[in-house]
C-alpha positions as MATLAB code, in Angstrom:
seq = 'MKKIAFIFLISALVSCLGATTPAVATEPLTGEALARQVFDRDRGKNSISTAVMILENEKGDKRSRTFTNKRILENGLEKQLIRFTEPADINGTGFLTIEKPGYETEQFLYLPALRRSRRIVSSQKSHQFVNSDFTYEDMERHPVENYLYEIKGEKQIDGTDCYILETRPKEGIESQYSSITAHIAKQSFVTLFAEYHDKKGHHVKTYRVLGLEQRQNIWTETKIMMEDVASRHKTHINLEQIEYNTDITPDQISNNALEKF';
ca = [
       2.107    1.182    2.336;
       2.428    4.690    0.671;
       0.548    6.343   -1.758;
       1.254    8.550   -4.788;
      -1.024   11.188   -6.113;
      -1.456   12.029  -10.034;
      -3.172   15.723   -9.838;
      -2.487   18.557   -7.632;
      -0.604   15.733   -5.821;
       2.493   14.714   -8.159;
       6.044   15.758   -7.341;
       9.755   14.210   -6.775;
      12.584   14.241   -4.390;
      15.589   12.915   -6.010;
      19.102   12.310   -3.940;
      21.976   12.348   -6.481;
      24.741   10.555   -4.369;
      28.266   11.187   -5.514;
      31.108    8.698   -5.185;
      33.744    9.369   -2.643;
      36.094    7.490   -4.323;
      36.572    5.742   -7.896;
      35.643    2.454   -6.307;
      31.768    3.619   -5.033;
      29.341    3.465   -7.736;
      26.237    5.786   -7.707;
      22.752    3.317   -7.484;
      20.682    3.851  -10.595;
      17.495    5.856   -9.963;
      14.482    3.462  -10.473;
      10.948    4.327  -11.501;
       9.627    3.119   -8.130;
      12.084    4.759   -5.992;
      11.215    8.206   -7.942;
       7.558    7.301   -7.264;
       8.071    7.051   -3.521;
      10.044   10.203   -3.334;
       7.088   11.903   -5.258;
       4.792   11.114   -2.362;
       7.125   12.158    0.123;
       7.290   15.829   -1.221;
       6.900   18.440    1.728;
       3.156   19.843    1.678;
       2.900   20.752    5.296;
       0.989   18.868    8.238;
      -2.001   20.440    7.046;
      -3.241   23.724    4.916;
      -6.294   25.803    4.196;
      -6.966   27.580    0.945;
      -9.186   29.367   -1.563;
      -9.249   29.018   -4.994;
     -11.138   29.665   -8.025;
     -12.318   26.779  -10.568;
     -12.750   28.074  -14.218;
     -14.543   25.755  -16.659;
     -13.830   26.878  -20.280;
     -15.206   25.346  -23.351;
     -14.079   24.986  -26.866;
     -15.284   28.245  -27.812;
     -13.688   29.905  -24.777;
     -16.821   30.703  -22.747;
     -16.003   30.301  -19.137;
     -17.678   29.737  -15.926;
     -15.908   30.393  -12.326;
     -16.546   28.592   -9.220;
     -14.929   29.540   -5.706;
     -14.006   27.135   -3.107;
     -12.353   26.388   -0.110;
     -10.083   23.262    0.779;
      -8.935   21.945    4.118;
      -6.436   19.502    4.322;
      -4.794   17.719    7.403;
      -2.303   14.712    7.377;
      -2.105   12.405   10.457;
       0.115    9.359   10.649;
       0.749    9.471    7.067;
      -3.292    9.472    6.432;
      -4.865   12.549    4.607;
      -8.536   13.936    4.991;
      -9.600   16.858    2.754;
     -12.723   18.858    2.733;
     -13.603   21.037   -0.463;
     -16.458   23.359   -0.059;
     -17.773   25.235   -2.987;
     -19.108   28.990   -2.023;
     -19.923   30.578   -5.337;
     -21.884   30.870   -7.533;
     -25.199   30.438   -5.815;
     -26.171   27.318   -7.633;
     -23.313   25.130   -6.262;
     -22.712   27.094   -3.058;
     -22.690   24.712   -0.024;
     -21.674   21.636   -2.278;
     -19.021   19.676   -0.587;
     -16.606   16.862   -1.178;
     -14.992   14.774    1.530;
     -11.892   12.307    0.978;
     -10.763   10.409    3.939;
      -7.913    7.743    3.871;
      -8.352    4.969    5.965;
      -5.664    2.422    7.759;
      -4.559    0.079    4.804;
      -5.092    3.056    2.633;
      -8.805    2.418    1.590;
      -9.976    5.704    0.565;
     -13.562    6.824    1.246;
     -15.173    9.608   -0.896;
     -18.162   11.586    0.197;
     -20.295   14.243   -2.070;
     -22.496   16.692   -0.047;
     -25.526   18.427   -2.225;
     -27.383   21.193   -0.154;
     -30.531   20.254   -2.006;
     -30.612   16.744   -0.580;
     -29.291   17.895    2.616;
     -27.302   14.775    2.996;
     -24.070   13.020    1.556;
     -23.661   10.194   -0.542;
     -20.553    7.708   -0.957;
     -18.966    7.803   -4.135;
     -18.740    3.926   -4.883;
     -15.825    2.353   -6.860;
     -18.237    2.522  -10.107;
     -18.458    6.174  -10.006;
     -14.611    6.997   -9.832;
     -14.623    7.509  -13.630;
     -17.062   10.114  -13.219;
     -16.667   13.878  -13.650;
     -16.259   15.544  -10.311;
     -18.543   18.619  -10.355;
     -18.776   18.657  -14.104;
     -15.061   19.302  -14.187;
     -12.198   17.609  -16.385;
     -11.122   15.806  -13.149;
     -12.479   12.602  -12.440;
     -13.178   11.424   -8.557;
     -10.100    9.010   -9.433;
      -8.012   12.090   -9.957;
      -8.890   13.383   -6.695;
      -7.526   10.424   -4.570;
      -3.875    9.293   -3.982;
      -2.962    5.648   -4.943;
      -0.837    3.042   -3.344;
       2.734    3.086   -4.984;
       2.530   -0.704   -4.712;
      -0.246   -1.014   -6.884;
       1.508    0.354  -10.159;
       4.556   -0.217  -12.248;
       7.159    2.497  -13.055;
       9.439    3.313  -15.515;
      11.876    6.400  -16.321;
      11.384    7.340  -19.834;
      14.114    9.961  -20.147;
      14.563   13.476  -19.165;
      13.094   16.807  -20.679;
      12.968   20.517  -20.138;
       9.537   22.151  -19.463;
       9.772   25.903  -19.985;
      13.506   25.621  -19.232;
      12.902   23.403  -16.248;
      14.866   20.159  -16.103;
      12.545   17.087  -15.499;
      12.512   13.237  -15.203;
       9.658   11.630  -17.406;
       8.091    9.166  -15.386;
       5.579    6.477  -17.009;
       3.047    4.955  -14.554;
       1.050    1.931  -15.278;
      -1.672   -0.094  -13.117;
      -0.606   -3.610  -12.109;
      -2.643   -6.522  -13.193;
      -6.004   -6.484  -11.331;
      -5.773   -2.864  -10.104;
      -8.963   -1.064  -11.289;
      -8.424    2.399  -13.031;
      -9.612    4.291  -15.987;
      -6.423    4.888  -17.136;
      -3.600    2.527  -18.768;
      -0.813    4.849  -18.213;
       0.094    8.546  -16.909;
       3.483    9.950  -18.272;
       4.398   12.716  -15.855;
       7.262   15.351  -16.203;
       8.597   15.878  -12.972;
      10.858   18.926  -12.048;
      14.026   18.459  -10.595;
      14.548   21.593   -8.778;
      11.040   21.934   -7.379;
       9.880   18.348   -7.315;
       6.428   19.035   -9.030;
       4.818   17.672  -12.000;
       4.710   20.168  -14.642;
       3.055   18.253  -17.239;
       1.116   15.085  -17.565;
      -0.548   13.020  -20.298;
      -3.506   10.694  -19.341;
      -4.059    7.652  -21.579;
      -7.458    5.739  -21.626;
      -7.501    1.784  -21.493;
      -6.873    1.626  -25.397;
      -3.745    3.754  -24.943;
      -5.257    6.776  -26.430;
      -4.199   10.273  -25.009;
      -7.434   11.469  -23.399;
      -6.499   14.207  -21.178;
      -3.586   16.704  -20.596;
      -2.487   18.227  -17.058;
      -0.410   21.534  -16.940;
       1.201   23.492  -14.156;
       0.818   27.035  -15.141;
       2.159   28.777  -11.970;
       4.527   27.572   -9.383;
       5.569   29.490   -6.348;
       7.081   29.148   -2.870;
       4.915   29.754   -0.036;
       6.052   29.257    3.450;
       8.935   27.513    1.904;
       6.845   25.008    0.242;
       6.544   24.686   -3.540;
       2.940   25.296   -4.460;
       0.864   25.089   -7.505;
      -0.874   28.184   -7.992;
      -2.212   27.466  -11.545;
      -2.977   24.383  -12.843;
      -5.099   23.350  -15.864;
      -6.548   19.920  -16.861;
      -7.740   19.544  -20.574;
     -10.005   16.976  -22.264;
      -8.392   16.204  -25.527;
     -11.533   15.321  -27.592;
     -13.774   17.914  -26.446;
     -11.241   20.516  -25.862;
     -12.830   21.406  -22.651;
     -10.383   22.732  -19.790;
     -10.675   22.982  -16.150;
      -8.391   25.806  -14.772;
      -7.743   26.146  -10.971;
      -6.167   29.480   -9.889;
      -4.856   29.440   -6.123;
      -6.153   32.630   -4.332;
      -4.662   31.966   -0.903;
      -2.954   29.274    1.114;
      -1.880   28.651    4.719;
       0.129   25.867    5.723;
       0.842   24.123    9.007;
      -2.205   25.768   10.880;
      -4.265   24.996   13.815;
      -7.253   23.197   12.193;
      -8.182   20.034   13.728;
      -9.331   16.480   12.405;
     -12.885   17.211   13.164;
     -13.130   19.862   10.867;
     -12.573   17.629    8.370;
     -15.178   14.866    8.793;
     -18.525   13.529    7.623;
     -20.219   15.723   10.311;
     -18.367   18.709    9.207;
     -19.327   17.959    5.606;
     -23.097   18.052    6.287;
     -22.992   20.943    8.573;
     -23.740   23.671    6.176;
];
């Protein structure tokens, strides 16, 4: 079972197989095939990065936070540890995501004031992640098999050719969203734009990639933004530095590491 990620984590790899003779037809690209290729985009076996999160209200007032992010992939399962370092009121706050066999995902939030971590339960997945416009659901990956997909067409985003992929949860799958419509770049295989719709079908959030570069031959989102449509509040994440395929080990991304601050 594979998974697809919706923010920081959506991209696509599409192979166009040309016919060698008129009798050989090219198989049409399906939404699920595109979704599976989305998940397989190269993001390295691991990475260490530093970034700035900027919270911007409708008046343009901004607050900045700095964090580090350690990520490792083992046997198709991912672990990720985010640690905020600035300003002082959020320094030490940590967030750990661990994928388990069978693709159960565990999330833990560490608050220095409590000196312990707490698990994020399913009823909290729609809550805001550290008062940003991302929710805990946005911060984890989701099984491809749990969703229905439809390619709605093609469109250019800032001159880049994209597929338009609509994703809907299957019956019985819990999600705060009824659908997500993603514009996936054909060249870089990164989602450049996405709209999130609530259970009533209302457009509630918009995601944009504002900067995209190749780092160590890996397409990397350097500037992203999530906006709440109703409040017009925005969360920007600007990548300062990243290193892929490092010598970090799994024990550096664990419950024990989360609480060692």
